[in-house]
TIPA-970314 format. One record per residue (C-alpha): residue number from 1; residue in three letters; x, y negated, z negated. Coordinates in nm, 3 decimals. Example, Ala and Ser with C-alpha at 12.3 -4.5 7.8 and 13.67 -1.06 7.14 Angstrom:
REM residues 2
<node 1 "ALA" <1.230 0.450 -0.780>>,
<node 2 "SER" <1.367 0.106 -0.714>>,
***
This chain:
REM residues 166
<node 1 "MET" <9.393 -10.464 -12.281>>,
<node 2 "ILE" <9.723 -10.441 -12.098>>,
<node 3 "GLN" <10.017 -10.529 -12.315>>,
<node 4 "THR" <10.281 -10.710 -12.114>>,
<node 5 "PRO" <10.613 -10.547 -12.203>>,
<node 6 "ASP" <10.911 -10.745 -12.324>>,
<node 7 "LYS" <11.127 -10.640 -12.031>>,
<node 8 "ALA" <11.072 -10.835 -11.712>>,
<node 9 "PHE" <11.186 -10.726 -11.366>>,
<node 10 "PRO" <11.122 -11.005 -11.116>>,
<node 11 "VAL" <11.153 -10.892 -10.754>>,
<node 12 "SER" <11.220 -11.141 -10.474>>,
<node 13 "TRP" <11.083 -11.104 -10.121>>,
<node 14 "ASP" <11.434 -11.025 -9.995>>,
<node 15 "GLN" <11.492 -10.757 -10.257>>,
<node 16 "PHE" <11.150 -10.603 -10.199>>,
<node 17 "HIS" <11.209 -10.586 -9.825>>,
<node 18 "ARG" <11.549 -10.420 -9.880>>,
<node 19 "ASP" <11.391 -10.170 -10.121>>,
<node 20 "CYS" <11.114 -10.088 -9.870>>,
<node 21 "ARG" <11.371 -10.032 -9.597>>,
<node 22 "ALA" <11.570 -9.806 -9.832>>,
<node 23 "LEU" <11.249 -9.612 -9.900>>,
<node 24 "THR" <11.194 -9.579 -9.526>>,
<node 25 "TRP" <11.549 -9.452 -9.480>>,
<node 26 "ARG" <11.470 -9.164 -9.716>>,
<node 27 "LEU" <11.128 -9.102 -9.560>>,
<node 28 "ASN" <11.269 -9.091 -9.208>>,
<node 29 "GLU" <11.413 -8.746 -9.282>>,
<node 30 "THR" <11.086 -8.623 -9.437>>,
<node 31 "GLY" <10.836 -8.696 -9.156>>,
<node 32 "PRO" <10.705 -8.715 -8.899>>,
<node 33 "PHE" <10.388 -8.871 -9.034>>,
<node 34 "HIS" <10.056 -8.901 -8.851>>,
<node 35 "ALA" <9.941 -9.199 -9.058>>,
<node 36 "VAL" <10.032 -9.420 -9.351>>,
<node 37 "VAL" <9.776 -9.460 -9.629>>,
<node 38 "ALA" <9.827 -9.771 -9.844>>,
<node 39 "ILE" <9.693 -9.780 -10.198>>,
<node 40 "THR" <9.545 -10.126 -10.236>>,
<node 41 "ARG" <9.634 -10.378 -10.318>>,
<node 42 "GLY" <9.996 -10.331 -10.421>>,
<node 43 "GLY" <10.068 -10.074 -10.151>>,
<node 44 "LEU" <9.965 -10.299 -9.862>>,
<node 45 "VAL" <10.296 -10.483 -9.821>>,
<node 46 "PRO" <10.526 -10.181 -9.855>>,
<node 47 "ALA" <10.297 -9.975 -9.629>>,
<node 48 "ALA" <10.324 -10.238 -9.356>>,
<node 49 "ILE" <10.703 -10.242 -9.380>>,
<node 50 "VAL" <10.735 -9.862 -9.393>>,
<node 51 "ALA" <10.488 -9.810 -9.106>>,
<node 52 "ARG" <10.680 -10.059 -8.891>>,
<node 53 "GLU" <11.015 -9.898 -8.965>>,
<node 54 "LEU" <10.884 -9.545 -8.902>>,
<node 55 "GLY" <10.691 -9.646 -8.590>>,
<node 56 "VAL" <10.359 -9.525 -8.735>>,
<node 57 "ARG" <10.060 -9.709 -8.585>>,
<node 58 "VAL" <9.775 -9.554 -8.784>>,
<node 59 "ILE" <9.740 -9.726 -9.120>>,
<node 60 "ASP" <9.451 -9.664 -9.357>>,
<node 61 "THR" <9.376 -9.764 -9.715>>,
<node 62 "VAL" <9.252 -9.612 -10.035>>,
<node 63 "CYS" <9.107 -9.889 -10.249>>,
<node 64 "ILE" <9.114 -9.832 -10.623>>,
<node 65 "ALA" <9.038 -10.080 -10.901>>,
<node 66 "SER" <9.190 -10.012 -11.239>>,
<node 67 "TYR" <9.288 -10.345 -11.393>>,
<node 68 "ASP" <9.331 -10.713 -11.343>>,
<node 69 "HIS" <9.609 -10.918 -11.498>>,
<node 70 "THR" <9.472 -10.886 -11.850>>,
<node 71 "ASN" <9.233 -10.592 -11.880>>,
<node 72 "GLN" <9.265 -10.224 -11.801>>,
<node 73 "SER" <8.951 -10.032 -11.720>>,
<node 74 "LYS" <8.834 -9.700 -11.585>>,
<node 75 "LEU" <8.964 -9.620 -11.237>>,
<node 76 "THR" <8.706 -9.683 -10.968>>,
<node 77 "VAL" <8.750 -9.564 -10.611>>,
<node 78 "LEU" <8.613 -9.847 -10.399>>,
<node 79 "LYS" <8.704 -9.687 -10.064>>,
<node 80 "GLY" <8.853 -9.352 -9.968>>,
<node 81 "ILE" <9.041 -9.273 -9.649>>,
<node 82 "SER" <8.846 -9.269 -9.325>>,
<node 83 "ASP" <8.721 -8.943 -9.177>>,
<node 84 "ALA" <8.947 -8.997 -8.875>>,
<node 85 "THR" <9.257 -9.027 -9.096>>,
<node 86 "ALA" <9.150 -8.731 -9.307>>,
<node 87 "GLN" <9.122 -8.521 -8.989>>,
<node 88 "LEU" <9.479 -8.618 -8.894>>,
<node 89 "GLY" <9.582 -8.463 -9.224>>,
<node 90 "GLY" <9.377 -8.148 -9.171>>,
<node 91 "GLY" <9.153 -8.243 -9.464>>,
<node 92 "THR" <9.433 -8.187 -9.715>>,
<node 93 "GLY" <9.665 -8.474 -9.631>>,
<node 94 "LYS" <9.935 -8.275 -9.451>>,
<node 95 "GLY" <10.135 -8.516 -9.235>>,
<node 96 "LEU" <9.998 -8.822 -9.413>>,
<node 97 "LEU" <10.219 -9.066 -9.602>>,
<node 98 "ILE" <10.071 -9.237 -9.908>>,
<node 99 "VAL" <10.250 -9.561 -10.000>>,
<node 100 "ASP" <10.221 -9.774 -10.312>>,
<node 101 "ASP" <10.439 -10.040 -10.468>>,
<node 102 "LEU" <10.468 -9.869 -10.805>>,
<node 103 "VAL" <10.369 -9.559 -10.995>>,
<node 104 "ASP" <10.323 -9.654 -11.360>>,
<node 105 "THR" <10.126 -9.413 -11.581>>,
<node 106 "GLY" <10.028 -9.195 -11.287>>,
<node 107 "ALA" <9.652 -9.245 -11.329>>,
<node 108 "THR" <9.602 -9.386 -10.979>>,
<node 109 "ALA" <9.843 -9.135 -10.828>>,
<node 110 "ARG" <9.642 -8.845 -10.977>>,
<node 111 "VAL" <9.321 -8.971 -10.819>>,
<node 112 "VAL" <9.483 -9.017 -10.477>>,
<node 113 "ARG" <9.666 -8.683 -10.498>>,
<node 114 "ALA" <9.331 -8.512 -10.556>>,
<node 115 "MET" <9.203 -8.670 -10.232>>,
<node 116 "MET" <9.508 -8.564 -10.028>>,
<node 117 "PRO" <9.694 -8.289 -10.214>>,
<node 118 "ASN" <9.939 -8.212 -9.932>>,
<node 119 "ALA" <10.026 -8.571 -9.842>>,
<node 120 "HIS" <10.372 -8.710 -9.907>>,
<node 121 "PHE" <10.351 -8.973 -10.181>>,
<node 122 "ALA" <10.608 -9.255 -10.180>>,
<node 123 "THR" <10.648 -9.560 -10.401>>,
<node 124 "VAL" <10.909 -9.830 -10.410>>,
<node 125 "TYR" <10.935 -9.827 -10.790>>,
<node 126 "ALA" <10.859 -9.554 -11.043>>,
<node 127 "LYS" <10.820 -9.545 -11.420>>,
<node 128 "PRO" <10.888 -9.224 -11.617>>,
<node 129 "LEU" <10.522 -9.132 -11.684>>,
<node 130 "GLY" <10.429 -9.153 -11.316>>,
<node 131 "LYS" <10.753 -9.037 -11.156>>,
<node 132 "PRO" <10.661 -8.664 -11.146>>,
<node 133 "LEU" <10.360 -8.747 -10.927>>,
<node 134 "VAL" <10.556 -8.903 -10.639>>,
<node 135 "ASP" <10.772 -8.728 -10.384>>,
<node 136 "THR" <10.998 -9.020 -10.293>>,
<node 137 "PHE" <11.082 -9.349 -10.465>>,
<node 138 "ILE" <11.373 -9.591 -10.468>>,
<node 139 "THR" <11.414 -9.747 -10.812>>,
<node 140 "GLU" <11.319 -9.616 -11.154>>,
<node 141 "VAL" <11.240 -9.869 -11.425>>,
<node 142 "SER" <11.165 -9.804 -11.790>>,
<node 143 "GLN" <10.805 -9.758 -11.898>>,
<node 144 "ASP" <10.818 -10.080 -12.099>>,
<node 145 "THR" <10.925 -10.295 -11.802>>,
<node 146 "TRP" <10.681 -10.527 -11.625>>,
<node 147 "ILE" <10.757 -10.568 -11.256>>,
<node 148 "TYR" <10.679 -10.911 -11.117>>,
<node 149 "PHE" <10.616 -10.865 -10.745>>,
<node 150 "PRO" <10.688 -11.152 -10.508>>,
<node 151 "TRP" <10.322 -11.189 -10.404>>,
<node 152 "ASP" <10.231 -11.254 -10.768>>,
<node 153 "LEU" <10.492 -11.524 -10.822>>,
<node 154 "GLY" <10.542 -11.887 -10.732>>,
<node 155 "LEU" <10.864 -12.080 -10.735>>,
<node 156 "ALA" <10.932 -12.236 -11.073>>,
<node 157 "PHE" <11.220 -12.343 -11.293>>,
<node 158 "ALA" <11.378 -12.058 -11.489>>,
<node 159 "PRO" <11.557 -12.160 -11.810>>,
<node 160 "PRO" <11.906 -12.011 -11.869>>,
<node 161 "LEU" <11.918 -11.683 -12.060>>,
<node 162 "ARG" <12.104 -11.846 -12.347>>,
<node 163 "ASP" <11.795 -12.065 -12.401>>,
<node 164 "GLY" <11.576 -11.760 -12.468>>,
<node 165 "ALA" <11.460 -11.672 -12.118>>,
<node 166 "ALA" <11.371 -11.306 -12.069>>,
***
């Protein structure tokens, strides 16, 4: 069971877009990249933004299931990268850019790193346990922080902090 931490970090669409562009700014000096590989599902949105900003047209996915909103389970690779993308990376990932929204414990990152050991791994946000597994990230948050991404949120009233809002 996933325990939702006490600390909440809600991210708006505007902030997420700015953070993805900041990530791209750092990555621009690291490339060039032959392809972007998004880790689904959280990596889809940042991968699209990063690929656009870098001018990369080849986008692939690695699909991994590890949890839903309430339960954590064993990691399952549902889809690896295509053979064509793997060949662009020489079979080791060289010249490939892996993008995800967040590295948390590093479990998913370890699985993807094993698939493409020489790829450049970038996330928008990083927590301390997963941070050593990524090459580039923008914002570090504490391990006990829950990030609320804009695609998981709807507009709703937020009570003032003085009334006990987190």
